C-alpha positions in Angstrom: 12.9 11.7 -2.5 11.0 9.8 -5.1 7.4 9.0 -5.0 6.0 5.6 -5.7 2.5 4.7 -6.3 1.7 1.5 -4.4 -0.2 -1.6 -5.8 -3.8 -1.3 -6.2 -5.4 -2.9 -3.2 -9.0 -3.1 -4.3 -10.9 -4.6 -7.0 -12.1 -2.2 -9.7 -13.8 -2.8 -13.0 -11.2 -3.3 -15.9 -12.0 -0.2 -17.7 -11.7 2.0 -14.5 -8.3 0.4 -13.8 -7.1 1.0 -17.1 -8.2 4.6 -17.2 -6.7 5.1 -13.8 -3.2 4.0 -14.9 -3.6 5.9 -18.2 -3.9 9.1 -16.0 -0.9 8.0 -13.9 1.2 8.6 -17.1 0.8 12.4 -16.4 1.2 12.4 -12.5 4.4 13.5 -10.8 5.3 9.9 -9.6 8.5 8.1 -10.3 7.7 4.4 -9.6 4.5 2.5 -10.0 3.8 -0.9 -8.5 1.5 -3.1 -10.5 -0.3 -6.4 -10.1 -2.8 -8.3 -7.7 -1.4 -8.5 -4.3 -4.6 -9.4 -2.5 -6.8 -12.2 -4.2 -6.3 -14.3 -7.2 -9.9 -14.4 -7.9 -9.7 -10.8 -9.1 -8.9 -11.1 -12.6 -10.3 -8.2 -14.5 -6.6 -7.8 -15.4 -4.2 -10.7 -15.6 -0.6 -10.8 -15.8 -0.4 -10.1 -19.6 -2.6 -7.1 -19.0 -0.4 -5.8 -16.2 2.6 -6.2 -18.4 0.8 -4.0 -21.0 0.1 -1.4 -18.5 3.8 -1.4 -17.3 4.8 -0.9 -21.1 2.5 2.2 -21.1 3.9 3.6 -17.9 7.6 3.0 -19.1 6.9 4.9 -22.1 5.8 7.7 -20.1 9.1 7.7 -18.2 7.7 5.9 -15.1 9.5 2.9 -13.5 7.1 0.1 -13.3 7.5 -2.7 -10.7 5.4 -5.9 -10.6 4.1 -7.0 -7.3 3.6 -10.5 -6.1 0.6 -11.8 -4.3 1.0 -11.8 -0.4 -0.9 -15.0 0.3 -0.6 -17.7 -2.1 -3.4 -20.4 -1.9 -3.2 -22.5 -5.2 -1.1 -23.9 -7.8 -2.2 -21.2 -10.3 -1.0 -18.6 -7.7 2.3 -20.2 -7.7 2.5 -20.2 -11.4 1.8 -16.6 -11.6 4.5 -16.0 -9.0 7.1 -17.8 -11.3 6.2 -15.9 -14.3 6.5 -12.6 -12.5 9.9 -13.7 -10.9 11.2 -14.8 -14.3 10.2 -11.8 -16.3 13.2 -10.0 -17.5 11.7 -6.6 -18.5 10.6 -5.1 -15.1 11.6 -5.1 -11.5 9.8 -7.2 -8.9 8.3 -6.6 -5.5 8.5 -9.7 -3.4 5.7 -9.8 -0.8 6.6 -13.3 0.7 9.7 -15.4 1.1 8.5 -17.8 -1.5 8.9 -14.8 -4.0 12.3 -13.9 -2.6 13.4 -17.5 -3.2 11.9 -17.4 -6.7 14.1 -14.3 -7.5 17.3 -16.6 -7.0 19.6 -13.7 -6.1 18.3 -11.4 -8.7 17.5 -7.8 -7.7 14.1 -7.1 -6.2 12.2 -4.9 -3.8 11.5 -6.3 -0.4 7.8 -5.6 0.2 6.3 -4.4 3.5 4.9 -8.0 4.4 8.4 -9.6 4.8 8.4 -8.5 8.4 11.9 -6.8 8.6 12.3 -5.4 11.9 15.9 -6.2 12.8 19.4 -5.8 11.4 20.0 -9.5 11.0 16.7 -9.9 8.9 17.7 -6.8 6.9 21.1 -8.3 6.2 19.5 -11.7 5.1 17.2 -9.9 2.7 20.0 -7.8 1.1 22.1 -11.0 0.7 19.2 -12.6 -1.1 19.3 -9.6 -3.7 17.0 -6.9 -2.2 17.9 -3.4 -3.6 15.1 -1.6 -1.7 13.1 -2.6 1.3 9.8 -1.3 2.5 9.4 -0.7 6.2 6.6 -2.5 7.9 3.6 -0.3 8.5 3.4 -0.6 12.2 7.1 0.4 12.6 7.8 3.8 13.9 10.3 6.5 13.6 12.5 5.2 16.4 12.7 1.7 14.8 13.4 3.1 11.4 16.2 5.4 12.8 17.9 2.2 14.2 17.6 0.2 10.9 18.8 3.2 8.8 22.0 3.2 10.7 22.4 -0.6 10.4 21.2 -1.0 6.8 23.7 -2.7 4.4 25.5 -0.4 1.7 23.5 0.2 -1.3 20.2 -1.0 0.1 17.6 1.8 -0.3 14.5 2.6 1.9 10.9 3.0 1.0 8.2 4.2 3.4 4.4 3.6 3.2 3.4 7.3 3.5 -0.4 7.5 2.5 -3.5 5.3 2.3 -5.6 2.8 4.4 -2.9 0.5 5.8 -3.0 -3.2 4.9 -2.7 -4.8 8.3 -3.5 -8.6 7.8 -4.4 -11.3 5.3 -6.5 -14.5 5.9 -7.6 -17.5 4.0 -11.2 -16.3 4.7 -12.8 -13.6 2.4 -14.5 -11.3 4.8 -16.3 -9.2 2.2 -18.0 -12.4 0.8 -18.9 -13.6 4.4 -20.7 -10.2 5.0 -22.9 -11.0 2.2 -23.4 -14.6 3.2 -21.4 -15.9 0.0 -18.9 -18.6 0.3 -15.4 -17.6 -0.9 -15.4 -19.9 -3.9 -18.8 -18.2 -5.0 -18.0 -14.6 -3.8 -19.9 -13.0 -6.7 -16.9 -10.6 -6.7 -18.6 -8.3 -4.1 -15.3 -6.7 -3.5 -16.1 -4.7 -6.7 -19.0 -3.0 -4.7 -16.5 -1.3 -2.3 -13.9 0.6 -4.3 -12.2 1.6 -1.1 -12.9 -1.3 1.1 -16.0 -1.9 3.4 -15.8 0.0 6.7 -16.4 -2.2 9.8 -17.7 -0.4 12.9 -18.0 -1.6 16.5 -21.5 -2.0 18.1 -20.9 1.6 19.5 -20.6 2.9 15.9 -16.9 3.5 16.1 -14.8 3.1 13.0 -12.7 -0.1 13.6 -11.3 -1.6 10.6 -11.8 -1.9 6.9 -12.3 -5.2 5.2 -11.1 -5.8 1.7 -11.8 -9.4 0.7 -9.1 -11.4 2.4 -7.3 -8.3 3.5 -7.9 -6.4 6.7 -7.1 -2.7 6.6 -7.0 0.3 9.0 -10.3 2.2 9.1 -8.5 5.5 8.9 -6.1 6.8 6.3 -2.3 6.8 7.3 -0.6 10.0 6.2 3.0 11.0 6.8 2.6 14.5 5.2 4.1 16.1 8.3 6.9 13.7 8.6 8.6 14.4 5.0 11.4 16.4 6.4 12.1 13.9 9.1 12.1 11.2 6.3 14.7 13.0 4.5 16.9 13.4 7.6 16.6 9.7 7.9 17.8 9.0 4.2 14.5 7.6 3.1 14.8 7.1 -0.6 11.1 6.6 -1.7 7.7 7.2 -0.2 4.9 5.1 -1.3 1.3 6.4 -1.8 -1.5 3.8 -1.9 -4.2 4.3 -4.6 -7.8 5.3 -3.8 -10.8 5.5 -6.0 -11.1 9.3 -6.0 -8.8 12.4 -5.9 -5.6 10.4 -6.3 -4.0 12.8 -8.7 -4.7 15.6 -6.0 -3.1 13.5 -3.3 0.0 12.8 -5.3 0.3 16.6 -6.2 0.0 17.5 -2.5 3.0 15.3 -1.6 4.9 16.6 -4.6 4.3 20.1 -3.5 5.6 19.6 -0.1 8.7 17.6 -1.2 9.4 20.4 -3.7 9.0 23.2 -1.0 6.0 24.7 -2.9 3.6 24.1 -0.1 3.9 23.7 3.8 2.9 20.3 5.2 0.0 22.1 7.2 -1.3 23.5 4.1 -1.1 20.4 2.2 -2.7 18.4 5.1 -5.7 20.7 5.1 -6.2 20.0 1.4 -5.8 16.3 1.9 -8.3 15.6 4.4 -11.3 16.4 2.4 -9.9 14.1 -0.3 -9.7 11.0 2.0 -12.3 8.2 2.2 -11.8 8.4 5.9 -10.2 10.5 8.6 -6.4 10.6 9.0 -4.1 8.9 11.3 -0.4 8.6 11.9 0.0 7.0 15.5 2.4 4.3 14.4 4.9 6.7 13.2 4.9 8.3 16.6 5.1 5.0 18.6 1.4 5.5 19.5 -1.9 3.6 18.9 -2.5 3.4 15.1 -5.8 5.4 15.5 -3.9 8.4 16.8 -3.4 11.5 14.7 -0.4 13.5 15.7 0.1 17.0 14.2 2.3 19.9 15.1 0.5 21.6 18.3 -2.4 19.0 18.2 -2.8 15.5 19.5 -6.0 13.6 18.6 -6.3 10.3 20.5 -8.9 8.6 18.3 -10.7 10.2 15.1 -13.5 8.8 13.3 -13.8 8.8 9.5 -14.9 11.9 7.7 -18.5 12.8 8.6 -19.3 13.0 4.9 -18.5 9.4 4.4 -21.2 7.3 5.7 -20.1 4.3 7.8 -21.3 0.8 6.9 -21.9 -1.6 9.6 -20.4 -4.8 8.2 -21.8 -7.5 10.4 -20.3 -11.0 9.9 -21.3 -14.3 11.5 -17.6 -15.2 11.6 
């Protein structure tokens, strides 16, 4: 299986972002998704900058893919989408059906937000030009096994295997609302939260993470224990989602398990201290998303790592 580095979900300063991808050149990843998928107001890097990053990664032997925005809200967003779709240098990940139509039958990656849950949908996407599809995040092992049996010939499969799960998108910016800023004058407060802003219940239990207009899981999804199962299911690519710290070690841990240099248990023990919150994998096992199922142990609900202080994000929404 190949390792893909997913698109950056957070808003980091320009220098931080460029330094991050310069380091990626030396990591054991095969595919790197680039571009702004969450909010068009995040413009530390614009499309020409992402193209330059793609050039750098391609020179290092990586396969860059340009990801499209999930929720388009303006004519400028549509113009950017068209430019991505029309580029002839790099592959494209389509994250909404508008992007699929813009590809006009040319090869693309069907992103996890296209809601592909059945064979008829998978057939339609393949007919539109998809060469790889990314399983929806809440789909479990049983659903994937069925679709793997039914998938069209030549269509490859990618699985989100690590990171805070992007669960939903909204026209409202929750991070700005938390600071009592309007969305159109948000002061770019997302940059204050390089791994998102943890949302807790009144009982101080981790609930969700807010990341601008995106809602994420509070815990970090990890399929480090399921890599052998993914191989058996003929999964072609695993996707690791960037985090602000220790991402090189995260990639190395997954590569070590894939190469047989380390057991999943050993890698998991190394991974947990590197996570911005505690682990979960419930969706994969058909359980509640907060669950963490490991060999010999079932944890119904696990709070974030005690070393990462929770932030009560209170909104008047």
